[in-house]
N, C-alpha and C positions, 0 to 999 in steps of 0.2 A: 635328526629325522627319526620317525617311528618305523620300526621294522617288526616283522614276525620272525623269531629265531627258533631254531631247533635246539632246545636246551640239553637234550641227550637223546640218543636213539630210542624210539619207543612208539607208544600209541599216540593218537592225535593230540591228547592233552599236554604233550611235551612242547607244543607250539606256544610260545609266550610273546607278548608285546614287549619290546625293549626300545631303548634309545641308542642310536649309533651316529657316528659322524657322517655327514653328507659326503659321498665319494667325490674325489677329484676326477678330472678327465685327462686322458693322454692325447697324443696326436691322433687325428682322424676319429676321435670319439665325440659323442654328445652326452649331455646330462639331461635326463627326462624327468620332469615333474609328473609322477605317475598318478593317473586318475582311476585306473582299473587294471587288474592283473588276472590272467587266466590261471585256473587250477588244473593240474594234469597228473596222470598216474606217476610219472617220474618224480614229482614232488613228494608223493606218498612214499615211494621207495627210498628217496633220499632221507626223509624223516625216520624211516625204519632202519636206516644204516646200511641199506642194500645198494645204494646208487650214489657213491660219493661225487661231489662236484669236480669238474675238471680243473686243472691248474689255472689260477688266475680268477676263478669265480669264487664268490663267498661260500665258505664251507658249511655255514650253518643258517643261511638265509635261502629258502627255496624260491622258486618262481622262474618260469622260462619264457613268459610272454607278457608284455605290458602295452598300455596305450596311455598317451599323455601329451604334454606340451614340452617343446625344447626349451630348457632353462639356460644352457650354455652350449656352444658349439665350436669344435675344432675340425669340422668337416665341411668340405666345399659345398655339398648339396643343401645342408640344413642350416637354417638361421633361427635365432631366438624367436619363440612364438609359434613356430610351425607345429602342427598337430600330426603326431606320428604314432605308429605302432611298431613294436620291435621284438625281435627274437633275441633273447639273452641267454647266456650260459648258466645263469643263476642270479639270485639277488632280487628277483622281481617282486617279492612280498615286502616292499619298502616304498617310502614316499618319494625317494629319488633313486635312480639307477643310471650308471654310466654304461655305455654300450658303443661298439664300433658303428659309425654312421652307415657303413655298408650293410648292416643287419637291420636297417630301419626301412619302413615304407610309409608313404602318406596314408592317412586314414581315408578310405574310400568315401567319396562324396555321399552324404546322406546318412552315414553311419555314426552312432554315438561312440563315446569312449568305451562303454561297456561292450558294445558289439565288436568294436575294433580289437579289444583285448582278447577276443575269442579266436582271432585269426592267425597270429604268427606261428606258434608251435604246431597248430593243427594243419594249417594250409601248407606250410613248408614241408611237414612230414608227408602229407598226402602227395604233393607234387614230386618230392624227392623219390618216393617209392613207386607209385603207380606210373607216373608220367616220365620220370628220368630213368630210374633203374628198370622199371617195367616196360618202358618204350610203348606205352599205350597208343593205340591208333583207333580212329573212328570205326565203329562196328565191333570192337572187342567185347567179349563177355567177361565181367569182373565179379568175383566173389569177395565181399568185404565182411569179415567176421566182426562182431561187436558193432552192429549197424546203428545203434542209437548212442554210442559213445561220442565224445567230441570229435574224434577222428572219423568215426563212422558217418555222422550226419554231414560232415564236410565232403567226405569221399563220395557218398551216394550222389550228392548234388553236382559235384564237379564232373564225375564220370558221365552222369546222365546228360548234363549240359553240353559236354564235348563229344557226344555221339556214341557213348557206350551203353551196353545193357548191364544192369546191376542186379546181382543176387546178394542177399545178406542174411546173416543169422542174428537172432535177437532172443531175449529171455522171457518175453511175455506177449500176449495177444495185443495189448495196448502198444507195445513197442513195434510189433509187426505192422499195425495200422499206420503208425507214424513213419516208419521206414518206407512203406509203399506210397504214402502221401508225398514224401520227399523225392520220389522218383525211382525207387527200387522196383524192378519188374516182378520180383518175388522175394518176400521176406519169410524166413523159416524160423519158427519157434523151436529152438534146439532142445527145449525141455519136453516137447511133445512129439517132435518129428525128427527123423534121421536126416541130417542135411545132405549126407552123401547120396542117399537114395533119392531124395527130392531133386537134387541137382541133376543126377543121371536121368531121371524121368523127364524133367523139364527141358533138358537139352538134347533129348533123343540119344543119350549116352555119348554125346560129342564132348561134353565137359566145358570148362571155362579157360580163357586165355591167361588170366592173371588172378592170383589169390593174394589178398592182403590179410595177413594173420597176426593177431596179437595174443593168441591163446597158447599155441605150442602144444607140448605134451602129446596126448593121444590123438589130437587133431592132425598131426603131421602125416601119418599114413593115409588117413581119409582124404586129406588135401591132395596128396600125390595121385590117388585113385581118380580124382575128378578133374585133373588138369588135361587139357587137350594137347595134341602134339605140339611141341615147342612152347608149351605153357611155362609160366613162371610162378613159383611160390616165393613170396617175399615176406620175411619175418620182421616184425618191429617190436615184439615183446614175447614173453613166454609165461603168461600168467598162470597157466596150468602145468608148468614144468618145462625145464630146459632140455630134457632128453625126449627124443621122438624117433620112431622107426621110419627108415627110408628104404624102400625096395629099389635097390640100385639097378636091377634089370629094367624096371619101368622107367627109371630116369634115363637110362641109355637108349632103350628102344624107342621112346617117344621124344627123345632129345629135350628133356625138361631142364629147367634152371631152378635150383634151390639156393636162395640167397637171402640177404637181410641187411639191415643198416641200423645205426644209431646216429641221430642228427646232432646231439648236443656237443660231442667233441670235435665236430668238423670245423675247419677254419673259416674266417670271414670271407675269403675269396670264394669258397664253395657256396656259402650262404648267400653271398651277393648274386651269384649266378642264378640260384633258385629264385631269389627275390625279384630279379629282373624278369624272369619268365612269368612269375605270378602277376607282376604289375602289368605286363603286356596281355596275358591271356585270361586271367581270372578277375583282376580288379574291375574291368568293365562289366563283368557279369554280376558283381556285387553292386555296382553303381546303378545298373538298370534293373536290379531286383530279380534277375534270373535265378540267382542263388542268394541265400541269406544265412547269416550266423544264427544258430538256434541256441538261445539262452534259456537254461533251465531255472537257474536261481542266481540272485545277486546277494552277496553276503558281506557285511562290513569287515574290513581288514582285521579288526580286533577279534572277530569270531572265526578266524582261520581254522581253528580246531574243528568247528562245526562243519566247515566246508570240506575238510578232509574226511570226516565221518560220513558225510553224504556221498562223497566220491567212493569210499570203500563199500557203501551199501549197494552200489550199482542200481539204485532206484532212478537215477536221473536220466533224462533224455536230452542230449546236447551238452552245453558247456555250463560249468559253475564258475562264476566270476567274483573276485574280491573287489569291493568298492572302497574308495578313499574319500 
């Protein structure tokens, strides 16, 4: 099979097309003939040598989400020919990938392989953090940093559709317009406005219940300042630095929660639980078009380096997908 391999840690051009043996499948696994694969920030970090694959995943083939057709199955639910999307621990930039069947979901009715490849990593991440860890409830106010990233466009739509009020930060007026079109109550261009002051003004200094942050660094103290009583700050990345200041007195007096997660190393049992919740609560919203995957660009597998350069430019709004 054809794969995109990381030939050495470095810039995007270290990604090269290679031939590898098609993987075998173990008990409870399926083999997917991949039609499309999502591109994510962790893929870029893995390529740079900053995010090694967990045990059992290919060390030099990135890719955390795919969509395609079941080629072989050792799993009770899936049969040959089924159309699925899957959350994988690595190896998604390949024509075939083996994955535990519990980490797969049916492609929602009416969605293409390209649209379905935009779902697993993104939607699993949003549900895990905002709805599972964050214990989101209808009426909550949620601040989502990086509102036009793949995570951001999914989170805005999911929170809005399930009864929340969304605030978000973005890097341009074009992205501001898109975030608000997707359902954000207010999108803030962080390059021209202070998001802390904007949130305080817009919420009458009451703040927000949940913050999903992928920025870290100096955002940390400002996030703490705009959390409401018993609010939750949930970290999923630290693009601007892993060290941030936390005013412990504010944490104690307002009973705040500061937490975070990484999805990739979690076991299949955990991912199955999240997948079941998505299939019940979110898949119907995709099928009736209440929410939709936002695809920015489709790039052939052979041009994976260009996809990574686009990801690093942060020009995109929504998902970048590799096509096969």
